[in-house]
C-alpha positions as CSV (number, residue, x, y, z in Angstrom):
1,M,-46.8,-43.3,7.2
2,H,-49.0,-40.4,7.0
3,A,-51.8,-40.9,9.9
4,A,-52.7,-37.4,9.9
5,P,-55.2,-35.8,7.8
6,M,-54.2,-33.9,4.6
7,V,-52.1,-31.0,5.6
8,E,-50.7,-28.2,3.5
9,D,-47.3,-26.7,4.1
10,A,-46.6,-23.1,4.7
11,F,-46.2,-22.4,1.1
12,H,-48.9,-24.2,0.0
13,E,-46.8,-26.3,-2.4
14,T,-47.4,-29.8,-1.1
15,R,-50.2,-31.9,0.3
16,Q,-49.5,-35.1,2.1
17,P,-52.1,-37.8,1.6
18,A,-54.1,-39.1,4.7
19,S,-53.2,-42.6,3.8
20,P,-49.8,-44.2,3.0
21,L,-48.8,-43.0,-0.6
22,V,-47.3,-45.8,-2.9
23,V,-45.6,-45.0,-6.0
24,L,-45.6,-47.4,-8.9
25,A,-43.5,-47.8,-12.0
26,L,-43.8,-51.2,-13.6
27,N,-43.4,-52.0,-17.3
28,D,-46.3,-54.6,-17.4
29,G,-49.3,-52.2,-17.6
30,A,-51.8,-55.2,-16.7
31,R,-49.8,-55.9,-13.5
32,C,-49.4,-52.0,-12.8
33,A,-53.2,-51.7,-13.2
34,A,-54.0,-54.7,-11.1
35,L,-51.9,-53.6,-8.0
36,E,-53.0,-50.0,-8.3
37,Q,-56.7,-51.2,-8.2
38,A,-55.8,-53.6,-5.2
39,L,-53.9,-51.2,-3.2
40,T,-56.4,-48.5,-3.7
41,A,-59.0,-51.0,-2.6
42,D,-57.0,-51.5,0.4
43,G,-57.1,-47.8,1.4
44,Y,-53.5,-46.8,-0.1
45,E,-53.1,-43.6,-2.2
46,V,-51.4,-44.6,-5.3
47,V,-49.4,-42.7,-8.0
48,T,-48.2,-44.6,-11.2
49,M,-45.2,-43.5,-13.3
50,R,-44.7,-44.6,-17.0
51,D,-40.9,-44.9,-16.6
52,G,-37.6,-44.7,-14.8
53,A,-37.2,-41.0,-15.9
54,A,-40.6,-39.9,-14.5
55,L,-40.1,-41.9,-11.3
56,L,-36.7,-40.2,-10.7
57,Q,-38.2,-36.8,-11.3
58,Y,-41.2,-37.6,-8.9
59,L,-38.9,-38.8,-6.3
60,Y,-36.7,-35.7,-6.8
61,N,-39.8,-33.3,-6.5
62,S,-41.1,-34.9,-3.6
63,V,-38.4,-33.2,-1.6
64,T,-40.1,-29.7,-2.3
65,H,-43.2,-29.9,-4.5
66,E,-44.8,-33.5,-4.5
67,A,-46.2,-35.7,-1.6
68,R,-43.4,-37.7,-0.3
69,P,-44.2,-41.5,-0.9
70,D,-44.3,-43.9,1.9
71,L,-43.1,-46.7,-0.7
72,V,-42.0,-47.2,-4.2
73,V,-42.7,-50.2,-6.1
74,C,-40.7,-50.5,-9.3
75,D,-39.2,-52.8,-11.9
76,A,-35.4,-53.4,-12.0
77,E,-35.6,-52.7,-15.7
78,L,-37.5,-49.5,-16.7
79,D,-37.2,-47.3,-19.9
80,G,-35.1,-44.1,-19.4
81,V,-33.4,-44.9,-16.3
82,D,-33.2,-48.5,-14.6
83,G,-35.5,-48.8,-11.6
84,A,-32.5,-50.3,-9.7
85,Q,-30.4,-47.3,-10.6
86,V,-33.4,-44.9,-9.3
87,C,-33.7,-47.2,-6.1
88,L,-29.8,-46.5,-5.5
89,I,-30.0,-42.9,-6.3
90,S,-33.0,-42.1,-4.3
91,R,-31.8,-44.2,-1.1
92,S,-28.4,-42.3,-1.2
93,Q,-30.7,-39.1,-0.6
94,D,-33.3,-40.8,1.9
95,A,-32.3,-43.9,3.4
96,L,-35.8,-44.1,5.1
97,L,-37.7,-44.6,1.9
98,P,-38.3,-48.2,1.2
99,F,-38.4,-49.8,-2.0
100,I,-39.8,-53.0,-3.5
101,V,-37.8,-53.7,-6.8
102,I,-39.0,-56.3,-9.1
103,A,-36.0,-58.1,-10.5
104,R,-35.2,-58.8,-14.1
105,N,-35.8,-62.2,-15.6
106,G,-33.0,-64.7,-15.8
107,P,-29.5,-64.3,-14.6
108,A,-29.8,-60.3,-14.4
109,G,-32.3,-60.9,-11.4
110,A,-29.6,-62.5,-9.4
111,F,-27.5,-59.3,-10.0
112,D,-30.4,-57.1,-9.1
113,S,-30.7,-59.1,-5.7
114,L,-26.9,-58.7,-5.1
115,E,-26.7,-55.0,-6.1
116,L,-29.8,-54.0,-4.0
117,F,-29.5,-56.3,-1.0
118,D,-29.2,-53.6,1.6
119,E,-31.3,-50.9,-0.4
120,A,-34.6,-52.8,-1.3
121,C,-36.9,-55.7,-0.9
122,V,-36.2,-57.5,-4.2
123,L,-38.8,-59.8,-5.5
124,S,-38.6,-62.2,-8.5
125,A,-39.9,-61.3,-12.0
126,D,-42.7,-63.9,-11.6
127,V,-43.9,-62.7,-8.1
128,D,-47.7,-63.0,-8.0
129,L,-50.1,-60.0,-7.0
130,E,-50.9,-61.5,-3.5
131,E,-47.0,-62.0,-2.7
132,L,-46.5,-58.3,-3.9
133,K,-49.4,-57.0,-1.7
134,A,-48.2,-58.8,1.3
135,A,-44.6,-57.2,0.5
136,V,-46.3,-53.8,0.6
137,R,-48.0,-54.4,4.0
138,R,-45.1,-55.9,5.5
139,L,-43.1,-52.4,4.6
140,L,-45.7,-50.1,5.4
């Protein structure tokens, strides 16, 4: 969590936000907008990504040029690169970055839960906004 005010690094490449930074990558635009609005109202900084490739690129760049997120919320199934795979790749590089992964519908959701058991908080595809916000608060 970032409790300190915004600080620039020595090379002026990154600025860490004063509030916790949450990165969202959700297929459902309405769910993403509602969660972004709710988290912003609760005082979080929020960055949204359009697909798995953009999410992976952002997380890769957060090492040197982007603000490091405090939490990532993504769908297991994203265009470009699956959110589940982004989680596994990212966690292999940064085991401290927490993820909330929203599982796929149907039997694939059970596989997501097994595959990501040690790596992420996996929520069912039909999770409601209040449950999602509670998971964010719990992990931050």
